[in-house]
C-alpha positions in Angstrom: -12.9 12.6 42.2 -15.5 11.2 39.6 -15.7 7.8 38.5 -16.3 6.6 35.2 -19.7 4.9 34.3 -19.3 1.0 33.9 -18.6 0.2 30.2 -20.7 -2.4 28.0 -20.3 -6.1 29.2 -21.3 -9.4 27.6 -22.3 -9.2 23.7 -22.4 -5.5 23.6 -18.9 -5.3 24.9 -17.8 -7.6 22.2 -19.7 -5.9 19.4 -17.9 -2.8 20.7 -14.2 -4.7 20.2 -15.4 -6.3 16.8 -15.9 -2.5 15.8 -12.5 -1.4 16.9 -10.7 -4.3 15.7 -12.4 -4.0 12.0 -11.6 -0.6 12.0 -7.9 -0.6 12.6 -5.2 -2.0 10.7 -5.5 -5.5 12.8 -9.0 -5.9 11.3 -7.6 -5.8 7.9 -5.1 -8.1 8.7 -6.3 -10.2 11.9 -2.7 -9.5 13.5 -3.6 -8.2 17.0 -4.3 -11.1 19.7 -6.6 -9.4 21.3 -8.9 -9.1 18.2 -9.1 -12.8 17.9 -11.9 -13.9 20.5 -14.0 -11.2 19.7 -13.7 -11.8 15.8 -14.3 -15.4 16.4 -17.4 -14.9 18.3 -18.6 -12.3 15.3 -17.7 -15.3 13.1 -20.4 -17.1 14.6 -23.2 -14.8 14.3 -25.2 -15.6 11.2 -24.5 -13.0 8.3 -27.9 -11.7 8.7 -27.6 -11.1 11.9 -24.4 -9.5 12.0 -25.6 -6.0 12.0 -28.1 -6.1 14.9 -25.3 -7.9 16.8 -22.9 -5.1 16.0 -25.7 -2.5 16.9 -25.4 -3.8 20.3 -22.5 -1.5 21.0 -23.8 1.6 22.8 -22.0 3.9 20.4 -23.1 2.3 17.0 -26.9 3.4 16.5 -28.9 6.1 17.7 -26.2 8.2 19.1 -26.5 11.1 16.3 -23.4 9.8 14.3 -24.3 8.9 10.9 -21.0 8.2 9.9 -20.4 5.7 12.8 -23.9 4.0 11.7 -22.9 3.8 8.1 -19.2 2.1 8.9 -21.4 -0.5 11.0 -23.5 -1.1 8.3 -20.8 -1.6 5.8 -18.7 -4.0 8.2 -21.9 -6.3 8.7 -22.6 -6.3 4.8 -19.0 -6.5 3.8 -17.8 -9.5 1.9 -15.4 -12.1 3.4 -15.4 -12.1 7.2 -12.6 -14.7 7.0 -11.0 -17.1 9.9 -8.8 -14.2 10.6 -11.8 -11.7 10.7 -10.8 -9.9 7.7 -13.5 -8.2 5.7 -12.7 -7.4 2.1 -9.9 -9.3 1.9 -8.5 -9.9 -1.4 -9.7 -13.6 -1.5 -13.2 -12.1 -0.6 -13.1 -9.7 -3.4 -11.9 -12.2 -5.9 -14.7 -14.5 -5.0 -17.6 -11.8 -5.3 -16.3 -10.0 -8.5 -16.3 -13.4 -10.4 -18.0 -12.4 -13.9 -19.4 -14.9 -16.4 -17.7 -15.6 -19.7 -20.0 -18.3 -20.7 -19.6 -22.2 -20.8 -18.7 -22.0 -17.2 -15.6 -20.0 -17.3 -15.4 -16.5 -15.8 -12.8 -13.5 -15.0 -12.4 -11.5 -12.0 -13.2 -7.9 -12.4 -10.9 -5.1 -11.3 -13.5 -2.9 -9.8 -13.6 -2.8 -6.1 -17.1 -3.9 -4.5 -18.6 -0.4 -3.1 -19.0 -1.7 0.4 -15.3 -2.5 0.4 -14.2 1.2 -1.4 -16.1 2.5 1.5 -14.8 0.7 4.1 -11.2 1.2 3.5 -11.8 4.8 3.0 -13.9 5.8 5.5 -12.7 8.4 8.2 -13.2 6.1 11.0 -10.6 3.5 9.8 -6.7 2.9 9.7 -6.6 0.7 6.7 -4.6 2.5 4.0 -1.8 0.0 4.0 -4.3 -3.0 3.6 -6.2 -2.0 0.5 -6.2 -5.1 -1.8 -4.7 -4.3 -5.1 -5.3 -5.6 -8.6 -2.9 -7.5 -10.3 -2.7 -7.8 -14.2 -5.8 -7.7 -16.7 -9.2 -8.8 -16.0 -9.5 -10.9 -19.3 -6.3 -12.2 -18.8 -6.3 -13.8 -15.4 -6.1 -10.7 -13.5 -7.0 -11.0 -9.8 -7.1 -9.2 -6.1 -3.7 -9.6 -4.2 -3.2 -8.4 -0.4 -0.8 -5.5 -0.5 1.9 -7.4 1.2 1.6 -10.0 -1.2 1.5 -8.1 -4.4 5.2 -8.5 -5.6 5.0 -12.2 -5.5 1.5 -12.0 -6.8 2.8 -9.9 -9.6 5.4 -12.5 -10.5 2.8 -15.4 -10.5 0.6 -13.5 -12.7 3.4 -13.0 -15.4 4.5 -16.6 -15.3 0.6 -17.5 -15.7 0.4 -14.9 -18.7 3.4 -16.3 -20.3 2.1 -19.9 -20.0 -1.5 -18.7 -21.3 0.2 -17.3 -24.6 2.4 -20.3 -25.2 -0.7 -22.4 -25.0 -2.9 -19.9 -27.2 -4.4 -18.0 -24.8 -7.0 -20.3 -24.3 -10.1 -19.5 -21.8 -9.7 -22.5 -20.1 -6.1 -21.3 -19.1 -7.8 -18.0 -18.2 -9.9 -19.9 -15.8 -7.2 -22.2 -14.5 -5.2 -19.0 -13.6 -8.0 -17.3 -11.9 -8.9 -20.5 -9.6 -5.4 -20.6 -8.8 -5.2 -17.4 -7.0 -8.2 -17.6 -4.7 
């Protein structure tokens, strides 16, 4: 009977765990308890060092799988590694998609950042049910929402839209609405 070679240990093992957690639906929602410790450790790594950290996993670099290498690059660069370890969350997209209107005002664009679009569509991920959705119109208080909160977010948007219309549709109302969704 042959035995399996030992797996990675230490930071290399943690890097592999992070990759697995971020690639599965748990990574998009941070809902698997086994993912909490490695994700927390990953979040202590400075953002500019995260790619090198993830490359500690033996199967990520130099193994001849360009698709895996690309996924790891996306994971390291994607916006938003929040407290739950979610990258490309609605709140992260709302932050990076702010576009200036002038006079300190902004709107939230409805285009998904390229790295996030690749992350959600990557063949090595299982994130179809976790893709944030855009609610509303960009110049009328629109914002990104987590899919499981989309109905409530739509209701919030409609209420805010009605309020903006009653108040003359002023841009300060738009800015306030956008801030309240973050």
